[in-house]
N, C-alpha and C positions, 0 to 999 in steps of 0.2 A: 757570386756575391762572394766574397772573400769572410771566412769566419773569423770574427774575437778571438773565440778558444772553440777546441774541437781537441778530441782522444779518440780513442777508440771506440766508445762507446756515447758520447756527447758532444754536440755542434750550439754552438752559442752564437750567435748574430746580434748585432747593436745598430739598432735602428727602432721605427714606428714599425708595427709589425704589418699596419697595411700597405708599408711602400716596399718593405724586405720580403715579404710572399709571395708576391708576383716576381720576382728575379730568384728565387731557387726551384727547384723541383721537388717533387716526394710526396709520400700519403701517410698518414700517419693513423694507427688503429684506434688511438682516442687522442683528443686534447684536454688537457687539464690546465687550469687558468684559474685565475684571482687578480679582474682588472681592478683599477681603481671604482671603486662605487659613488665619486661626484657625491658627496654628501658631511665633506666639511671643508673648510677655507685654506686649506692647505695646498701649496702652488701645483705639489705633485700628485692631487687628489683630483682629476677630474675625466669623466666618463669621454670614452672613445667612442664618438660615431662613426658605424662603420662597423667596429673592426668583427663583432660576429657572422656581419656578412663575407666578410673579408677572408674567416678562415672555416667558411663553410665547405669548400672547394677541396678541405684538406684532408677530413673525416667524414666516420657516419655517426660519433658519438661526439660526445661536449658534454665534460663538469665543469662548471664554474660555481666557484663560491661566489656568496653576493648576500646582503642581505635583503626583505621583503622588500622593503622601500626601492631600492635600486631596480629589483625586477621588475616591478608596478608601476613604476616611471619609466623604464625603457623596455617596456616588453614590447612593444614592434622591431626594435631591433634587432630580437631573436627571429622573425620572418622565415629563415630557412629552416630553420627547426623547428620539429614535435617533441614537448613535452615528454616524459618520462616519471622520472617519480625527482624526489629529493631526496637528502640527507641533512640532518639536523647533527650540527659541530657545540656538543655544549662542552662553554671550557670550566677549567675549577675557580676563574672570576670572571669580573663581569665590565663590560663597558658601558657607556651612556652619553647620550648628549645632553639630557634632559633632569632637572632633579624633581621631578614632580609626574613622571612616570615610573612604570615597570622596571629594573638592573636587567639590561639585555646580555643574559650569560651564552649565547647562543649565534651562532650563524648557519647557512642552509650551502649545501653546495648540489645545484640542482644538474638532472641529469635533461640530456637533449640530445635527441636524434635524428636521421635521416634516413628515407625510405622504409619499409617494408621491417616493423618490429624483428619479424621470423628472422630475416637476413642478417640479423644482427649477432655476432659472435660477443655474447656475454659468458663471464664465468662467476655461477652463482656463488654468495660468501656466505659462509655455512660458520658456526661457533662452535667444535668439538669439546663441548660443555657435559657430557655423561658426566654420571655424578649415585655413587652407592647408595642406598638409604635405607635402612631397616623398618620394614612394615611390619607391625602385629592388627593381627587380625581378631577382631573381639569376638568373644565366644555365643552363638547363639541361644536364647532361653529354650527349654527342656519342649516347646510346645509349639515351636519352629516346627515347618517340615525338613527330616534331612540335617538340624543341628547338631554342629559341630564343637568342638571345643575350640579355644583361642591359640592363635599361632600367631609365628614369627619367623618372617621369611626376609630373605635380602636379595634386593630389585636393582637392577641398573634403567634407573629414569633419567630422561633427558637425551642424551643421543645429540648427535650434529642438529642443527637446530639453525635456522637462517639466522644472517647478521640481522640485529633490529635497527633501526632508520635515524636512530638517536645512540649517536655515539660520544661517551665521553671520554675528551683527549687533553691533556695538561697542555696551556698555548706557551710560546714561548716568550711570555712576560719574565722578564730579566734577564736574556738568553738573546735574542733577537737584534739579528744585526738589522729588521728592514723593518719600518712600522706597522707591515699587516702581515710579517711572516709567519706559513701555516707551518706547524710542525708537521713531520713525514708521519706520525702517525695514525691523520687525519688523512694525508694525501695517498697511502698505500692502499687500503683499501679500495678505492678507486680506480686507483688503477693495475690491480689484482683482476675488478669485476670487468676491465672495461680492454686486456688486453692479456697477450700472450706472452711469457719470455722470450726476447729474439725481435716482438714486435716495436714501433715506433711510437714515441708520445708527445707528445705539440704543448709547447709552453709561448703563448703568444707574449705574455707580459710574466718575465721569467721572476723580475725582484732580485731575491740572492738568491732564487737556484735551489729551493727547496724541491719543486717539481724532479727537476734534472737528477737530484741527488738520490732519490726517492726511488725514480726509474734507473737510472745506475745499477744502484745495487739491489734491485729486482729482476736484473741483468737484462732489463731492457733498453734498444737506443731514444736516444731523447732529443728533442732538437728547439730550444729556447732565444726567444727572442727579446731585448729589455734598450726602453728606449735612452734610460739611463746611464750614461758609460763609469759613475761610478760605483752604481750597483754591478755591472758586468764584470766589473773591476772584485766585487763584492764576492759575486757567484764561482766566480773565477780561483779565489782564493779557500773558497766552502771545498772544490771539485778537487783541489789541490791537497785541501786538509784531511779528508774525507779519506777511509780506506776502503779502495774500490773491493766492493762486495761483502762491507764487514755487516758486523751485526746489525739489525734494524729496531730500533726498540720503539714499538707501536705507542705503547701506554695507553693502551682501547680497552675499554670498560666496557664491553658490548651489551 
């Protein structure tokens, strides 16, 4: 199948992923995608039945953005996959469809896999947040056995620790070119966790191309598929304007 766009690192196809994937060959270290949730009356927001099964032969790891409602309503669609974990993306602003409920300021990115967990290649994400602090030790009373006077010393506490499952990243509100555009800062940790430089990342719902951009900037190859040709054009423009391997501003608060 002829690509809609192709460069040294990125290949983009125009079409329905369920129809495109059987016509191309390859295997991805990870799938990172943001499918339509099917929660609004907008014409483009329609759940695509069978997509999770269609991509199952393409990778052993899948990161999928979505809401709790989406995952509960379509849980059977993830039949080929085993559930591993979830990341909570906390936004700086919220959205909600109901005035009588809590204001939703988060989305989920769920991690799925196939085969034994021990056989997966994962890169544990840490936060190098060691900080020096002054510790004051109070003097013990004279009657205390081995009493000592008060001391002050410098301690290096913290050190690298596991990245938290709740990540605060500024949304693309006010600068997005797609209704559900995800910031690179929430995509980058998922790609880094499940792949190495030189590996391939697949996004079957490319939208404006954020996953492709994040993959390319982190020196991964990327395959994208998008059904709406207008957004294929948008993704190509973004890929063309972003400097290859430019600085990736993650804006993550781990």
